[in-house]
C-alpha positions in Angstrom: 12.6 -39.8 -13.6 15.0 -38.5 -10.9 18.0 -36.7 -12.2 21.3 -35.7 -10.6 21.5 -32.0 -9.5 24.0 -31.1 -12.0 22.1 -32.6 -14.9 19.0 -30.9 -13.7 20.8 -27.5 -13.5 22.2 -28.0 -17.1 18.7 -28.9 -18.5 17.2 -25.9 -16.7 19.9 -23.7 -18.3 19.2 -25.3 -21.7 15.5 -24.5 -21.5 16.3 -20.9 -20.5 18.6 -20.5 -23.5 15.9 -22.0 -25.7 13.4 -19.6 -24.2 15.7 -16.6 -24.9 16.5 -17.6 -28.3 12.8 -18.1 -29.1 12.2 -14.6 -28.0 15.2 -12.9 -30.0 13.7 -9.5 -31.1 12.5 -9.6 -34.8 11.7 -5.7 -34.9 13.9 -2.6 -34.6 12.0 -1.4 -31.5 9.4 -2.6 -29.0 6.0 -4.0 -29.8 2.5 -3.5 -28.3 -0.8 -1.8 -28.6 -1.1 -0.8 -25.1 2.6 -1.2 -24.5 3.4 2.2 -26.1 1.1 3.9 -23.6 2.7 2.0 -20.8 6.1 3.0 -21.8 5.0 6.7 -21.9 3.6 6.3 -18.3 6.8 4.8 -17.1 8.8 7.7 -18.7 6.5 10.1 -16.9 7.1 8.2 -13.6 10.8 8.5 -14.0 10.6 12.2 -14.9 8.2 13.4 -12.2 9.5 10.9 -9.6 5.8 10.0 -8.8 2.8 8.7 -10.5 0.1 11.3 -11.2 -2.5 8.7 -11.7 -2.2 7.3 -8.1 -5.0 9.3 -6.4 -5.9 6.5 -3.8 -4.2 3.3 -2.8 -6.8 1.5 -5.1 -5.4 3.4 -7.9 -2.1 1.4 -7.7 -4.1 -1.7 -8.5 -6.2 0.1 -11.2 -9.4 -0.1 -9.1 -10.1 3.6 -9.2 -10.9 5.9 -12.1 -8.1 7.3 -14.3 -5.8 4.6 -13.1 -4.1 1.3 -14.2 -2.5 -1.5 -12.3 0.9 0.0 -11.9 3.2 -2.7 -10.5 4.9 -3.3 -13.8 5.6 0.3 -14.4 7.2 1.1 -11.1 9.4 -2.1 -11.5 10.3 -1.0 -15.0 11.2 2.6 -13.9 13.4 1.2 -11.1 15.0 -1.4 -13.4 15.8 1.4 -15.9 17.4 3.8 -13.4 19.2 1.0 -11.6 20.7 -0.5 -14.7 21.3 2.8 -16.4 19.5 1.8 -19.6 16.6 3.4 -21.4 13.2 2.3 -20.7 13.2 0.4 -24.0 16.3 -1.5 -22.9 14.7 -2.2 -19.5 11.7 -3.6 -21.1 13.9 -6.4 -22.8 15.6 -7.0 -19.3 12.2 -7.3 -17.5 11.0 -9.6 -20.4 14.0 -11.9 -19.9 13.5 -11.9 -15.9 10.0 -13.0 -16.4 11.1 -15.6 -18.8 13.2 -17.2 -16.1 10.4 -16.6 -13.5 7.7 -18.6 -15.8 10.2 -21.5 -16.3 11.0 -21.8 -12.6 7.2 -21.3 -11.6 6.1 -24.1 -14.0 9.0 -26.4 -12.6 8.0 -25.7 -8.9 4.3 -26.5 -9.7 5.2 -29.7 -11.4 7.5 -30.9 -8.5 4.7 -30.2 -6.1 2.3 -32.4 -8.2 4.8 -35.1 -8.5 8.4 -35.6 -7.3 9.8 -36.2 -10.8 12.5 -33.8 -12.3 11.9 -35.1 -15.8 8.3 -34.4 -15.7 8.9 -31.1 -14.1 11.3 -30.0 -17.0 8.7 -31.0 -19.5 5.9 -28.9 -17.7 8.3 -25.9 -17.4 9.0 -26.2 -21.1 5.3 -26.5 -22.0 4.4 -23.4 -19.9 7.5 -21.0 -20.7 7.4 -21.9 -24.4 3.7 -21.6 -24.8 2.8 -19.3 -27.8 1.0 -16.8 -25.4 4.2 -16.2 -23.4 6.6 -16.3 -26.1 4.5 -13.5 -28.0 3.8 -11.4 -25.0 7.5 -11.5 -23.8 9.1 -10.7 -27.1 9.8 -7.1 -26.5 6.7 -5.6 -24.8 5.9 -3.9 -21.5 4.8 -7.0 -19.3 1.5 -6.4 -17.6 -0.8 -9.3 -18.3 2.3 -11.6 -18.8 3.5 -10.7 -15.2 0.1 -12.0 -14.1 0.5 -15.1 -16.3 4.0 -16.0 -15.0 2.7 -15.9 -11.3 -0.4 -18.0 -11.9 1.6 -21.3 -11.4 3.4 -20.0 -8.4 0.0 -19.2 -6.7 -1.3 -22.7 -7.3 2.0 -24.1 -6.1 1.6 -22.0 -2.9 -1.9 -23.1 -2.5 -0.8 -26.8 -2.8 2.0 -26.2 -0.3 -0.3 -24.4 2.1 -2.6 -27.4 2.2 0.2 -29.9 2.6 2.2 -27.9 5.2 -0.4 -25.7 6.9 2.4 -23.4 7.3 1.4 -19.7 8.0 4.5 -18.6 5.8 2.8 -20.1 2.8 -0.2 -18.1 3.6 1.7 -14.9 3.7 3.3 -15.7 0.4 -0.1 -16.3 -1.2 -1.2 -12.9 -0.1 2.1 -11.3 -1.5 1.8 -13.1 -4.8 -1.8 -11.9 -5.0 -0.9 -8.3 -4.4 1.8 -8.6 -7.1 -0.7 -10.1 -9.5 -3.2 -7.3 -8.7 -0.6 -4.7 -9.4 0.0 -6.2 -12.7 -3.5 -6.7 -14.2 -7.1 -6.6 -13.2 -7.4 -10.3 -14.5 -6.4 -11.3 -11.0 -10.0 -11.3 -10.2 -10.3 -14.6 -12.1 -8.1 -16.2 -9.5 -11.2 -16.2 -7.3 -12.0 -19.4 -9.4 -8.9 -21.1 -8.2 -9.8 -20.4 -4.6 -13.3 -21.5 -5.3 -11.8 -24.8 -6.6 -9.6 -25.0 -3.5 -12.7 -24.8 -1.2 -14.7 -27.2 -3.4 -11.8 -29.8 -3.4 -11.7 -29.6 0.4 -15.4 -30.3 0.6 -15.2 -33.3 -1.9 -12.3 -34.7 0.1 -14.2 -34.5 3.4 -17.2 -36.1 1.7 -15.2 -39.0 0.4 -13.5 -39.6 3.7 -16.9 -39.7 5.4 -18.2 -42.2 2.9 -15.2 -44.4 3.5 -15.8 -44.3 7.3 -19.5 -44.9 7.1 -19.6 -47.3 4.3 -16.2 -48.8 4.5 -17.2 -52.4 3.6 -18.8 -51.2 0.3 -16.4 -48.4 -0.7 -13.2 -50.5 -0.2 -14.3 -53.2 -2.5 -12.0 -53.4 -5.6 -15.1 -53.7 -8.0 -16.9 -50.6 -6.5 -13.7 -48.5 -6.6 -13.1 -49.4 -10.2 -16.8 -48.6 -11.0 -16.7 -45.5 -9.1 -13.5 -44.2 -10.5 -14.7 -44.9 -14.0 -18.2 -43.1 -13.3 -16.3 -40.1 -11.8 -13.9 -39.8 -14.8 -16.9 -40.1 -17.3 -18.9 -37.6 -15.2 -15.9 -35.1 -15.4 -15.8 -35.3 -19.2 -19.6 -35.1 -19.5 -19.8 -32.0 -17.3 -16.9 -30.4 -19.2 -18.6 -31.1 -22.6 -21.8 -29.8 -21.3 -20.2 -26.5 -20.1 -18.7 -25.9 -23.4 -21.7 -26.8 -25.6 -24.8 -25.9 -23.3 -23.2 -23.4 -21.0 -22.8 -20.7 -23.7 -19.1 -21.0 -24.2 -19.4 -22.0 -27.9 -21.6 -18.9 -28.5 -18.7 -16.7 -27.8 -16.6 -18.3 -30.6 -19.2 -17.6 -33.5 -16.8 -15.5 -35.2 -13.0 -16.2 -36.2 -10.6 -16.2 -39.1 -9.4 -19.6 -38.8 -12.6 -21.7 -38.2 -14.0 -24.1 -40.7 -17.3 -25.7 -41.3 -20.6 -24.1 -40.0 -22.7 -23.9 -36.9 -21.4 -25.9 -34.0 -18.3 -27.3 -35.9 -17.3 -23.7 -36.7 -17.7 -22.7 -33.2 -15.6 -25.8 -31.9 -12.9 -25.1 -34.5 -12.6 -21.5 -33.4 -12.5 -22.5 -29.7 -9.6 -25.1 -30.7 -7.7 -22.5 -32.6 -8.0 -20.0 -29.7 -6.7 -22.5 -27.3 -3.9 -23.7 -29.5 -2.8 -20.0 -30.2 -2.4 -19.7 -26.4 -1.3 -23.1 -25.3 0.3 -24.6 -28.4 -0.6 -27.2 -30.8 -0.3 -30.0 -28.1 -3.6 -28.8 -26.6 -5.4 -32.0 -27.7 -3.2 -33.9 -25.2 -5.0 -32.2 -22.2 -7.7 -34.9 -22.0 -5.0 -37.6 -21.9 -3.4 -35.5 -19.0 -6.7 -35.5 -17.2 -6.9 -39.5 -17.5 -3.3 -39.6 -16.3 -3.9 -37.3 -13.2 -7.0 -39.2 -12.3 -5.4 -42.8 -12.7 -2.5 -41.7 -10.5 -2.0 -44.0 -7.5 -2.1 -42.7 -3.9 -4.0 -39.7 -4.8 -4.4 -36.9 -2.3 -5.5 -33.3 -2.4 -3.3 -32.2 -5.4 -5.0 -34.4 -8.2 -8.6 -33.4 -7.5 -7.7 -29.8 -7.0 -6.1 -29.6 -10.4 -9.1 -31.2 -12.1 -11.4 -28.8 -10.0 -9.3 -25.9 -11.3 -9.7 -27.1 -14.9 -13.6 -27.4 -14.4 -14.1 -24.1 -12.6 -12.3 -22.2 -15.2 -14.1 -23.6 -18.2 -17.0 -21.0 -17.9 -14.4 -18.2 -18.1 -13.6 -19.3 -21.7 -16.4 -17.0 -22.7 -14.0 -14.1 -22.2 -12.0 -15.4 -25.1 -9.6 -12.3 -25.5 -8.2 -12.9 -22.1 -8.2 -16.7 -21.5 -4.8 -17.3 -22.9 -3.1 -15.2 -20.1 -4.3 -17.7 -17.4 -5.4 -20.9 -19.1 -1.7 -21.7 -20.2 -0.8 -22.2 -16.6 -3.6 -24.9 -16.2 -3.0 -26.6 -19.4 0.6 -27.0 -19.2 0.7 -29.5 -16.4 -1.9 -31.6 -18.1 -0.1 -31.5 -21.3 3.1 -32.4 -19.4 1.5 -35.4 -17.5 -0.2 -36.6 -20.9 3.0 -36.8 -22.7 4.8 -38.2 -19.7 2.2 -41.0 -19.5 3.1 -41.8 -23.1 6.9 -41.8 -22.2 6.2 -44.1 -19.2 4.4 -46.6 -21.4 7.4 -46.9 -23.8 10.3 -49.2 -22.8 13.2 -48.2 -25.1 15.2 -45.1 -23.8 15.7 -44.0 -27.3 11.9 -43.9 -27.8 11.3 -42.1 -24.6 13.8 -39.3 -25.7 12.2 -39.2 -29.2 8.7 -38.5 -27.6 10.1 -35.7 -25.3 12.2 -34.2 -28.3 9.1 -34.4 -30.5 6.9 -32.6 -28.0 9.6 -30.0 -27.4 9.9 -29.4 -31.2 6.1 -29.1 -31.5 5.9 -26.7 -28.7 8.7 -24.4 -30.2 7.3 -24.8 -33.7 3.7 -23.7 -32.5 5.2 -20.8 -30.6 7.1 -19.7 -33.7 4.1 -20.2 -36.0 1.8 -18.1 -33.7 4.4 -15.5 -33.3 4.9 -15.0 -37.0 1.1 -14.6 -37.3 1.0 -12.2 -34.4 3.8 -10.0 -35.8 1.6 -9.5 -39.0 -1.2 -7.9 -36.9 0.7 -6.4 -33.9 2.2 -2.9 -34.3 5.9 -2.1 -33.4 7.7 1.1 -33.1 9.1 1.6 -36.5 12.0 3.9 -37.4 9.6 6.4 -39.1 7.5 6.9 -35.8 10.7 7.1 -33.9 12.3 9.8 -35.8 8.8 11.5 -35.9 8.9 11.3 -32.1 12.4 12.7 -31.9 11.4 15.7 -33.9 8.4 16.4 -31.7 10.7 16.0 -28.7 13.1 18.6 -29.8 11.1 21.1 -31.9 7.6 21.4 -30.6 5.6 22.4 -27.4 2.0 21.7 -26.7 -0.4 18.9 -27.4 -0.2 16.8 -30.4 -3.6 15.6 -32.1 -3.1 12.3 -33.9 -5.4 10.9 -36.6 -4.2 7.4 -35.6 -4.0 6.4 -31.9 -1.2 3.9 -32.3 1.1 6.3 -34.2 0.2 9.0 -31.7 1.1 6.7 -28.6 4.4 5.7 -30.5 5.3 9.5 -30.8 4.4 10.1 -27.1 6.7 7.2 -25.8 9.7 9.0 -27.6 8.8 12.6 -27.0 6.7 12.7 -23.7 4.5 15.4 -25.2 0.8 15.4 -24.4 -1.3 13.9 -27.2 -4.9 12.8 -28.3 -6.4 10.3 -28.4 -5.4 9.3 -24.9 -5.0 5.5 -24.6 -3.4 5.1 -28.0 -4.9 2.4 -30.2 -7.8 1.8 -27.9 -8.9 5.4 -27.8 -10.8 5.0 -24.4 -13.1 7.6 -22.9 -10.8 7.9 -19.8 -7.0 7.1 -19.2 -4.4 7.8 -16.6 -2.8 10.2 -19.3 -5.4 12.8 -18.6 -3.8 13.3 -15.2 -0.3 13.1 -16.6 -1.0 15.7 -19.1 -3.1 18.0 -16.8 -6.2 17.8 -19.1 -8.4 17.3 -15.9 -8.1 18.5 -12.4 -7.8 15.8 -9.8 -9.4 17.9 -7.1 -12.5 18.5 -9.2 -13.3 15.0 -10.3 -16.9 13.8 -10.0 -16.4 10.2 -8.9 -19.4 7.9 -7.7 -19.6 4.3 -6.5 -21.1 1.9 -8.9 -23.9 -0.4 -7.3 -22.6 -3.8 -6.6 -25.4 -5.3 -8.7 -24.1 -3.5 -11.8 -20.6 -4.8 -11.5 -19.4 -7.4 -14.0 -16.1 -9.2 -14.9 -15.6 -6.5 -17.6 -15.8 -3.8 -15.0 -12.5 -1.9 -14.7 -13.4 -0.3 -11.3 -16.1 -0.1 -8.7 -16.2 3.6 -9.2 -17.3 5.9 -12.1 -15.9 9.1 -13.2 -18.7 11.4 -14.6 -18.2 14.1 -17.1 -14.9 13.1 -18.7 -15.1 11.9 -22.4 -11.7 12.4 -24.0 -12.5 10.1 -27.0 -15.6 12.0 -27.7 -13.7 15.3 -27.5 -11.0 13.9 -29.9 -13.6 12.7 -32.5 -15.5 15.9 -32.1 -12.3 18.0 -32.8 -11.5 16.0 -36.0 -15.1 16.1 -37.3 -15.4 19.8 -37.2 -13.6 22.8 -38.8 -11.4 24.5 -36.5 -13.5 27.6 -36.4 -16.7 25.6 -35.5 -15.0 23.1 -32.8 -16.2 23.8 -29.3 -14.1 26.4 -27.6 -14.0 24.0 -24.5 -11.9 21.5 -26.3 -9.3 24.0 -27.4 -9.0 25.4 -23.8 -8.8 21.9 -22.3 -6.3 20.3 -24.5 -4.4 23.2 -26.1 -3.7 21.4 -29.4 -0.7 22.9 -31.3 0.2 20.2 -33.8 -1.5 17.5 -36.0 0.3 14.3 -36.4 -1.0 12.7 -39.5 -0.8 9.0 -40.7 -1.1 9.4 -44.5 -2.5 5.9 -44.7 -6.0 7.4 -43.5 -6.0 9.6 -46.7 -7.1 12.7 -44.9 -9.4 11.0 -42.4 -8.8 9.3 -38.9 -8.5 5.7 -37.8 -10.8 4.5 -34.9 -12.0 1.0 -34.1 -10.7 -0.5 -37.3 -12.5 2.1 -39.6 -11.5 5.1 -41.4 -13.6 8.3 -40.9 -13.5 11.5 -42.9 -12.3 14.7 -41.1 -13.3 18.2 -41.9 -10.5 19.4 -39.4 -7.7 17.6 -41.3 -9.1 18.8 -44.7 -9.0 22.4 -43.5 -5.5 21.9 -41.9 -4.1 20.7 -45.4 -5.5 23.9 -46.9 -4.6 26.5 -44.4 -1.6 25.2 -42.2 2.0 24.7 -42.5 3.7 21.3 -42.6 6.7 21.1 -40.3 7.7 17.5 -40.7 7.2 14.9 -43.5 8.7 11.4 -43.4 6.8 9.9 -46.4 4.2 8.0 -44.5 3.7 10.6 -41.7 3.3 14.2 -41.4 3.3 17.0 -38.7 1.1 20.2 -39.1 1.3 23.3 -37.0 -2.2 24.1 -35.9 -1.5 26.6 -33.2 -3.9 29.7 -33.4 -6.7 27.9 -35.5 -9.0 27.7 -32.4 
């Protein structure tokens, strides 16, 4: 369906407006588990004028100990200063910009697949309004989501590179990869896309060779129909075998929304996981596969898309991270599957009804998943915000929190050092150790990890030895102040205890509540300097 330019622009603006409305903030402040830590790191970057955690060029990409991919932080800091807004306001602006980028990147990819503006608008809507992108760009520091928004752009550049053989396209591929690497370590999974690119080239060369050597057989209509059917059946058979026999289902043995037992339970969990990321139209993907394969005058694009889908299937075992890259692959297939239905209908009103229904289901699934996520995902509430303001203006020294999420919320407002570093995830090591001066960058013991020991879960090819901040935090809270190791008091200089009263005198870690001899002693011997009802701040200076 070719559209006039003004109509096209109007529909793109409509989709952009729909995207922004779908992401209208539902909370008083920003969201995110890790996002609170990233906000604090951005504040540190603005205040200091440099990133303490960038020890080597690899640190910028999160490939060195005590670092994190920092592209989003630098961009966010620049945006905050250039716009004259707070970091919290700049996060909203950054999210809005990525909404537009995701919409345009999905549109460009679809136009490269087929010169059809109607289809391109549909694919752009399926991608930009997918539950994963709506939820992650609601009001949160975009790290993984910046990576997600660039995946369609990378695939588009590879398709364009193959079509034009233009060196400029290759240069843009390198640039986009560099930005993706600076956004999140998931970029390593884009190796699968390049593998698919190479495998597709090999397949096409093989098919051309067969056509030349066995032209009389290959060009027969009956042979071509039989071969096409066999290849399509083989594609689905290989996909099903990878899911069932390849160990993918084993990764989905647990879940809250699954039903049945055994294989049925695992399949339902897989379906729910994919629908939570790509939307309730995920069952349309097989129809899109058929539509792609049955397309006439096929060249490199169609087998490349199918190869990407096939190569990425084994990565579904990662489960937690799949939604951030799989939506870029499923959106074109969902769009093509729906478009195949549209092209089969004759009446214009029926065509419009199918498109409207698809758009409604996509928006509905995004809102449904968003409502579910908001129940589990923390946001900065007014209580923590006021607590952070008190810490900012009335305290000095390190704040020990009994809840990592609350502690990171206080940090993003106050900028004061805190434990446990890393917020809700309470990692052993975090860039904040360098920001707060808890470790000396010149005395770090860093060794290279053997290549054979590296996995997809590895954050870096290097290992920092002798730094266990999480263990130190837990050790402090498990002991009385008088019996806690003196090394911890000297290293972290704790002056205040920030208490989430929901822990009832204990501390939260990994979804569990642990008793704390330290907090019990603080309640009996120390002064409370702040109390908001659900949170309290105790002065513990001098206890060590």
